VMD Tcl script that builds the backbone (N, CA, C; Angstrom):
set m [mol new atoms 336]
animate dup $m
set s [atomselect $m all]
$s set {name element resname resid chain x y z} {
  {N N UNK 1 A -17.508 19.677 25.933}
  {CA C UNK 1 A -17.181 18.486 26.701}
  {C C UNK 1 A -17.729 18.641 28.113}
  {N N UNK 2 A -18.310 17.606 28.618}
  {CA C UNK 2 A -18.784 17.548 30.007}
  {C C UNK 2 A -17.945 16.498 30.720}
  {N N UNK 3 A -17.475 16.819 31.918}
  {CA C UNK 3 A -16.626 15.889 32.663}
  {C C UNK 3 A -17.205 15.673 34.058}
  {N N UNK 4 A -17.464 14.436 34.434}
  {CA C UNK 4 A -17.924 14.104 35.782}
  {C C UNK 4 A -16.777 14.339 36.773}
  {N N UNK 5 A -17.100 14.695 37.997}
  {CA C UNK 5 A -16.101 15.109 38.988}
  {C C UNK 5 A -15.079 14.038 39.338}
  {N N UNK 6 A -15.432 12.781 39.229}
  {CA C UNK 6 A -14.492 11.721 39.610}
  {C C UNK 6 A -13.919 10.988 38.393}
  {N N UNK 7 A -14.034 11.575 37.200}
  {CA C UNK 7 A -13.625 10.895 35.977}
  {C C UNK 7 A -12.112 10.710 35.860}
  {N N UNK 8 A -11.333 11.712 36.274}
  {CA C UNK 8 A -9.873 11.643 36.149}
  {C C UNK 8 A -9.222 11.742 37.524}
  {N N UNK 9 A -8.057 11.105 37.643}
  {CA C UNK 9 A -7.315 11.180 38.897}
  {C C UNK 9 A -6.261 12.297 38.811}
  {N N UNK 10 A -5.767 12.696 39.967}
  {CA C UNK 10 A -4.733 13.721 40.043}
  {C C UNK 10 A -3.383 13.125 39.680}
  {N N UNK 11 A -2.502 13.969 39.112}
  {CA C UNK 11 A -1.119 13.569 38.909}
  {C C UNK 11 A -0.224 14.596 39.589}
  {N N UNK 12 A 0.891 14.130 40.128}
  {CA C UNK 12 A 1.820 15.007 40.842}
  {C C UNK 12 A 2.703 15.738 39.843}
  {N N UNK 13 A 2.734 17.077 39.963}
  {CA C UNK 13 A 3.594 17.899 39.116}
  {C C UNK 13 A 4.908 18.230 39.811}
  {N N UNK 14 A 4.822 18.540 41.100}
  {CA C UNK 14 A 5.955 18.869 41.966}
  {C C UNK 14 A 5.618 18.332 43.345}
  {N N UNK 15 A 6.598 18.219 44.250}
  {CA C UNK 15 A 6.252 17.803 45.614}
  {C C UNK 15 A 5.187 18.738 46.205}
  {N N UNK 16 A 4.088 18.149 46.657}
  {CA C UNK 16 A 3.005 18.926 47.256}
  {C C UNK 16 A 2.087 19.610 46.266}
  {N N UNK 17 A 2.259 19.343 44.960}
  {CA C UNK 17 A 1.441 19.992 43.924}
  {C C UNK 17 A 0.846 18.915 43.024}
  {N N UNK 18 A -0.505 18.767 43.091}
  {CA C UNK 18 A -1.203 17.794 42.258}
  {C C UNK 18 A -2.173 18.531 41.344}
  {N N UNK 19 A -2.388 17.972 40.143}
  {CA C UNK 19 A -3.246 18.596 39.147}
  {C C UNK 19 A -4.023 17.524 38.397}
  {N N UNK 20 A -5.234 17.905 37.979}
  {CA C UNK 20 A -5.963 17.060 37.043}
  {C C UNK 20 A -6.710 17.960 36.068}
  {N N UNK 21 A -6.745 17.517 34.821}
  {CA C UNK 21 A -7.516 18.228 33.807}
  {C C UNK 21 A -8.989 17.964 34.070}
  {N N UNK 22 A -9.792 18.997 33.944}
  {CA C UNK 22 A -11.241 18.842 34.075}
  {C C UNK 22 A -11.845 18.815 32.673}
  {N N UNK 23 A -12.218 19.964 32.156}
  {CA C UNK 23 A -12.803 20.041 30.820}
  {C C UNK 23 A -11.848 20.782 29.889}
  {N N UNK 24 A -11.885 20.413 28.608}
  {CA C UNK 24 A -11.032 21.089 27.629}
  {C C UNK 24 A -11.619 20.908 26.243}
  {N N UNK 25 A -11.211 21.798 25.361}
  {CA C UNK 25 A -11.549 21.710 23.942}
  {C C UNK 25 A -10.311 22.138 23.169}
  {N N UNK 26 A -10.477 22.720 22.004}
  {CA C UNK 26 A -9.343 23.056 21.160}
  {C C UNK 26 A -8.556 24.267 21.652}
  {N N UNK 27 A -9.195 25.222 22.340}
  {CA C UNK 27 A -8.541 26.487 22.664}
  {C C UNK 27 A -8.285 26.723 24.144}
  {N N UNK 28 A -8.892 25.945 25.027}
  {CA C UNK 28 A -8.699 26.188 26.456}
  {C C UNK 28 A -8.831 24.888 27.247}
  {N N UNK 29 A -8.247 24.916 28.450}
  {CA C UNK 29 A -8.317 23.773 29.354}
  {C C UNK 29 A -8.522 24.288 30.770}
  {N N UNK 30 A -9.435 23.639 31.520}
  {CA C UNK 30 A -9.657 23.954 32.926}
  {C C UNK 30 A -9.042 22.838 33.766}
  {N N UNK 31 A -8.276 23.242 34.787}
  {CA C UNK 31 A -7.585 22.282 35.645}
  {C C UNK 31 A -7.891 22.563 37.107}
  {N N UNK 32 A -7.867 21.503 37.889}
  {CA C UNK 32 A -8.007 21.600 39.341}
  {C C UNK 32 A -6.654 21.258 39.962}
  {N N UNK 33 A -6.225 22.081 40.910}
  {CA C UNK 33 A -4.953 21.863 41.592}
  {C C UNK 33 A -5.195 21.677 43.082}
  {N N UNK 34 A -4.472 20.740 43.693}
  {CA C UNK 34 A -4.430 20.593 45.141}
  {C C UNK 34 A -3.000 20.886 45.563}
  {N N UNK 35 A -2.849 21.866 46.459}
  {CA C UNK 35 A -1.537 22.338 46.886}
  {C C UNK 35 A -1.381 22.125 48.385}
  {N N UNK 36 A -0.278 21.502 48.793}
  {CA C UNK 36 A -0.019 21.246 50.213}
  {C C UNK 36 A 0.713 22.418 50.845}
  {N N UNK 37 A 0.331 22.731 52.069}
  {CA C UNK 37 A 1.005 23.771 52.837}
  {C C UNK 37 A 2.512 23.515 52.815}
  {N N UNK 38 A 3.299 24.587 52.566}
  {CA C UNK 38 A 4.742 24.481 52.545}
  {C C UNK 38 A 5.330 24.203 51.175}
  {N N UNK 39 A 4.494 23.821 50.212}
  {CA C UNK 39 A 5.021 23.566 48.869}
  {C C UNK 39 A 5.157 24.888 48.110}
  {N N UNK 40 A 5.889 24.839 47.004}
  {CA C UNK 40 A 6.137 26.039 46.205}
  {C C UNK 40 A 6.066 25.723 44.727}
  {N N UNK 41 A 5.588 26.673 43.967}
  {CA C UNK 41 A 5.719 26.650 42.511}
  {C C UNK 41 A 6.777 27.695 42.199}
  {N N UNK 42 A 7.943 27.282 41.713}
  {CA C UNK 42 A 9.045 28.220 41.518}
  {C C UNK 42 A 8.749 29.250 40.434}
  {N N UNK 43 A 9.528 30.302 40.426}
  {CA C UNK 43 A 9.389 31.363 39.432}
  {C C UNK 43 A 9.439 30.747 38.028}
  {N N UNK 44 A 8.418 31.049 37.219}
  {CA C UNK 44 A 8.350 30.511 35.867}
  {C C UNK 44 A 7.438 31.380 35.010}
  {N N UNK 45 A 7.477 31.138 33.722}
  {CA C UNK 45 A 6.546 31.759 32.785}
  {C C UNK 45 A 6.247 30.727 31.698}
  {N N UNK 46 A 5.200 30.972 30.933}
  {CA C UNK 46 A 4.821 30.073 29.854}
  {C C UNK 46 A 3.991 30.836 28.828}
  {N N UNK 47 A 3.843 30.285 27.634}
  {CA C UNK 47 A 3.124 30.999 26.570}
  {C C UNK 47 A 1.603 30.850 26.636}
  {N N UNK 48 A 1.073 30.654 27.855}
  {CA C UNK 48 A -0.368 30.457 28.026}
  {C C UNK 48 A -0.924 31.539 28.938}
  {N N UNK 49 A -2.036 32.170 28.549}
  {CA C UNK 49 A -2.745 33.046 29.467}
  {C C UNK 49 A -3.403 32.156 30.510}
  {N N UNK 50 A -3.417 32.610 31.750}
  {CA C UNK 50 A -3.855 31.784 32.875}
  {C C UNK 50 A -4.798 32.593 33.749}
  {N N UNK 51 A -6.010 32.076 33.969}
  {CA C UNK 51 A -6.966 32.696 34.881}
  {C C UNK 51 A -7.272 31.689 35.978}
  {N N UNK 52 A -7.267 32.150 37.237}
  {CA C UNK 52 A -7.461 31.229 38.342}
  {C C UNK 52 A -8.405 31.748 39.404}
  {N N UNK 53 A -8.877 30.800 40.226}
  {CA C UNK 53 A -9.789 31.082 41.331}
  {C C UNK 53 A -9.378 30.208 42.507}
  {N N UNK 54 A -9.191 30.822 43.673}
  {CA C UNK 54 A -8.805 30.094 44.876}
  {C C UNK 54 A -10.066 29.613 45.601}
  {N N UNK 55 A -10.324 28.320 45.494}
  {CA C UNK 55 A -11.510 27.713 46.097}
  {C C UNK 55 A -11.365 27.673 47.612}
  {N N UNK 56 A -10.167 27.280 48.086}
  {CA C UNK 56 A -9.913 27.222 49.526}
  {C C UNK 56 A -8.412 27.341 49.765}
  {N N UNK 57 A -8.054 27.742 50.986}
  {CA C UNK 57 A -6.651 27.842 51.358}
  {C C UNK 57 A -6.120 29.263 51.303}
  {N N UNK 58 A -4.784 29.359 51.333}
  {CA C UNK 58 A -4.117 30.663 51.360}
  {C C UNK 58 A -2.783 30.527 50.644}
  {N N UNK 59 A -2.504 31.478 49.737}
  {CA C UNK 59 A -1.286 31.456 48.932}
  {C C UNK 59 A -0.578 32.802 49.017}
  {N N UNK 60 A 0.744 32.773 48.964}
  {CA C UNK 60 A 1.541 33.976 48.760}
  {C C UNK 60 A 1.915 33.944 47.283}
  {N N UNK 61 A 1.316 34.826 46.516}
  {CA C UNK 61 A 1.356 34.767 45.065}
  {C C UNK 61 A 2.153 35.944 44.527}
  {N N UNK 62 A 3.086 35.684 43.641}
  {CA C UNK 62 A 3.864 36.744 43.000}
  {C C UNK 62 A 3.588 36.709 41.502}
  {N N UNK 63 A 3.107 37.827 40.977}
  {CA C UNK 63 A 2.872 37.975 39.545}
  {C C UNK 63 A 3.638 39.214 39.096}
  {N N UNK 64 A 4.589 39.019 38.194}
  {CA C UNK 64 A 5.379 40.125 37.643}
  {C C UNK 64 A 5.995 40.976 38.765}
  {N N UNK 65 A 6.620 40.298 39.729}
  {CA C UNK 65 A 7.352 40.901 40.856}
  {C C UNK 65 A 6.456 41.564 41.905}
  {N N UNK 66 A 5.145 41.395 41.824}
  {CA C UNK 66 A 4.233 41.952 42.825}
  {C C UNK 66 A 3.656 40.817 43.666}
  {N N UNK 67 A 3.952 40.836 44.981}
  {CA C UNK 67 A 3.485 39.800 45.907}
  {C C UNK 67 A 2.120 40.169 46.485}
  {N N UNK 68 A 1.229 39.190 46.553}
  {CA C UNK 68 A -0.113 39.366 47.107}
  {C C UNK 68 A -0.472 38.107 47.887}
  {N N UNK 69 A -1.106 38.276 49.041}
  {CA C UNK 69 A -1.662 37.130 49.772}
  {C C UNK 69 A -3.035 36.843 49.164}
  {N N UNK 70 A -3.178 35.655 48.593}
  {CA C UNK 70 A -4.451 35.243 48.006}
  {C C UNK 70 A -5.189 34.372 49.017}
  {N N UNK 71 A -6.478 34.686 49.210}
  {CA C UNK 71 A -7.311 33.947 50.148}
  {C C UNK 71 A -8.556 33.431 49.426}
  {N N UNK 72 A -9.274 32.544 50.100}
  {CA C UNK 72 A -10.464 31.928 49.523}
  {C C UNK 72 A -11.339 32.961 48.819}
  {N N UNK 73 A -11.715 32.671 47.576}
  {CA C UNK 73 A -12.578 33.560 46.799}
  {C C UNK 73 A -11.832 34.532 45.909}
  {N N UNK 74 A -10.507 34.669 46.086}
  {CA C UNK 74 A -9.723 35.566 45.239}
  {C C UNK 74 A -9.488 34.932 43.874}
  {N N UNK 75 A -9.258 35.785 42.874}
  {CA C UNK 75 A -8.995 35.296 41.520}
  {C C UNK 75 A -7.909 36.145 40.868}
  {N N UNK 76 A -7.380 35.649 39.749}
  {CA C UNK 76 A -6.286 36.319 39.061}
  {C C UNK 76 A -6.312 35.966 37.591}
  {N N UNK 77 A -5.621 36.783 36.820}
  {CA C UNK 77 A -5.380 36.501 35.414}
  {C C UNK 77 A -3.936 36.888 35.130}
  {N N UNK 78 A -3.188 35.978 34.538}
  {CA C UNK 78 A -1.770 36.195 34.248}
  {C C UNK 78 A -1.592 36.145 32.736}
  {N N UNK 79 A -1.116 37.248 32.141}
  {CA C UNK 79 A -0.875 37.221 30.699}
  {C C UNK 79 A 0.203 36.198 30.331}
  {N N UNK 80 A 0.216 35.791 29.091}
  {CA C UNK 80 A 1.244 34.859 28.634}
  {C C UNK 80 A 2.637 35.482 28.815}
  {N N UNK 81 A 3.598 34.635 29.130}
  {CA C UNK 81 A 5.015 34.981 29.270}
  {C C UNK 81 A 5.345 35.926 30.424}
  {N N UNK 82 A 4.462 36.078 31.394}
  {CA C UNK 82 A 4.731 36.886 32.586}
  {C C UNK 82 A 5.196 35.950 33.706}
  {N N UNK 83 A 6.315 36.302 34.351}
  {CA C UNK 83 A 6.836 35.456 35.428}
  {C C UNK 83 A 5.918 35.496 36.647}
  {N N UNK 84 A 5.771 34.332 37.275}
  {CA C UNK 84 A 4.958 34.217 38.488}
  {C C UNK 84 A 5.449 33.038 39.312}
  {N N UNK 85 A 5.118 33.063 40.604}
  {CA C UNK 85 A 5.455 31.977 41.523}
  {C C UNK 85 A 4.478 31.979 42.678}
  {N N UNK 86 A 4.451 30.843 43.414}
  {CA C UNK 86 A 3.491 30.690 44.507}
  {C C UNK 86 A 4.157 29.987 45.678}
  {N N UNK 87 A 3.898 30.493 46.879}
  {CA C UNK 87 A 4.235 29.818 48.135}
  {C C UNK 87 A 2.904 29.436 48.775}
  {N N UNK 88 A 2.750 28.171 49.151}
  {CA C UNK 88 A 1.480 27.687 49.692}
  {C C UNK 88 A 1.507 27.843 51.214}
  {N N UNK 89 A 0.685 28.765 51.717}
  {CA C UNK 89 A 0.645 29.069 53.153}
  {C C UNK 89 A -0.307 28.151 53.917}
  {N N UNK 90 A -1.356 27.669 53.264}
  {CA C UNK 90 A -2.316 26.710 53.820}
  {C C UNK 90 A -2.682 25.745 52.701}
  {N N UNK 91 A -3.043 24.506 53.062}
  {CA C UNK 91 A -3.535 23.589 52.035}
  {C C UNK 91 A -4.557 24.329 51.180}
  {N N UNK 92 A -4.472 24.146 49.854}
  {CA C UNK 92 A -5.311 24.942 48.962}
  {C C UNK 92 A -5.863 24.103 47.817}
  {N N UNK 93 A -7.010 24.554 47.322}
  {CA C UNK 93 A -7.611 24.014 46.105}
  {C C UNK 93 A -7.805 25.192 45.150}
  {N N UNK 94 A -7.346 25.020 43.902}
  {CA C UNK 94 A -7.355 26.080 42.905}
  {C C UNK 94 A -7.956 25.554 41.606}
  {N N UNK 95 A -8.762 26.384 40.951}
  {CA C UNK 95 A -9.235 26.105 39.598}
  {C C UNK 95 A -8.558 27.105 38.667}
  {N N UNK 96 A -8.009 26.611 37.545}
  {CA C UNK 96 A -7.355 27.505 36.594}
  {C C UNK 96 A -7.721 27.113 35.172}
  {N N UNK 97 A -7.810 28.134 34.326}
  {CA C UNK 97 A -8.068 27.958 32.904}
  {C C UNK 97 A -6.862 28.504 32.147}
  {N N UNK 98 A -6.378 27.728 31.171}
  {CA C UNK 98 A -5.244 28.112 30.346}
  {C C UNK 98 A -5.689 28.186 28.896}
  {N N UNK 99 A -5.212 29.234 28.212}
  {CA C UNK 99 A -5.469 29.359 26.789}
  {C C UNK 99 A -4.245 29.951 26.108}
  {N N UNK 100 A -3.803 29.444 24.974}
  {CA C UNK 100 A -4.331 28.260 24.315}
  {C C UNK 100 A -4.133 27.024 25.192}
  {N N UNK 101 A -4.673 25.932 24.772}
  {CA C UNK 101 A -4.632 24.706 25.563}
  {C C UNK 101 A -3.190 24.278 25.840}
  {N N UNK 102 A -2.931 23.804 27.049}
  {CA C UNK 102 A -1.611 23.304 27.438}
  {C C UNK 102 A -1.529 21.809 27.128}
  {N N UNK 103 A -0.761 21.420 26.131}
  {CA C UNK 103 A -0.658 19.991 25.823}
  {C C UNK 103 A -0.100 19.177 26.984}
  {N N UNK 104 A 0.796 19.781 27.794}
  {CA C UNK 104 A 1.390 19.055 28.915}
  {C C UNK 104 A 0.382 18.788 30.038}
  {N N UNK 105 A -0.761 19.446 30.024}
  {CA C UNK 105 A -1.787 19.227 31.037}
  {C C UNK 105 A -2.926 18.335 30.557}
  {N N UNK 106 A -2.899 17.935 29.300}
  {CA C UNK 106 A -3.924 17.036 28.795}
  {C C UNK 106 A -3.831 15.690 29.496}
  {N N UNK 107 A -4.960 15.037 29.737}
  {CA C UNK 107 A -4.918 13.698 30.320}
  {C C UNK 107 A -4.199 12.737 29.369}
  {N N UNK 108 A -3.596 11.711 29.927}
  {CA C UNK 108 A -2.805 10.767 29.147}
  {C C UNK 108 A -3.557 10.197 27.948}
  {N N UNK 109 A -4.871 9.982 28.096}
  {CA C UNK 109 A -5.624 9.386 26.989}
  {C C UNK 109 A -5.784 10.332 25.816}
  {N N UNK 110 A -5.455 11.646 25.990}
  {CA C UNK 110 A -5.597 12.620 24.916}
  {C C UNK 110 A -4.252 13.073 24.350}
  {N N UNK 111 A -3.155 12.524 24.832}
  {CA C UNK 111 A -1.833 12.916 24.358}
  {C C UNK 111 A -1.455 12.031 23.184}
  {N N UNK 112 A -0.853 12.648 22.176}
  {CA C UNK 112 A -0.374 11.836 21.054}
  {C C UNK 112 A -0.789 12.339 19.721}
}
mol reanalyze $m
mol bondsrecalc $m
mol representation Tube
mol addrep $m
């Protein structure tokens, strides 16, 4: 699948946290996130492996009880079912890939 950059709009997941699906197939999905300074993604886990890249901004990132300051150009991989959370220190843009595909992140036209 090829997706043009302006094909889909962002949807709000939490206050200060917006996401849009970019490209996806049967086994993986790539998403773009826009995070506002001061917002948080609370401690959570899910059955999806998650790999990410910080395009811009600064995050205080906790993966499996280990806190790290993530800055532009940093990347991560989180195994499935591992707890993680994020505090947004500066407005940020993040690209993440989830596998297997997250049905809750599919665009509305692909749900059902």
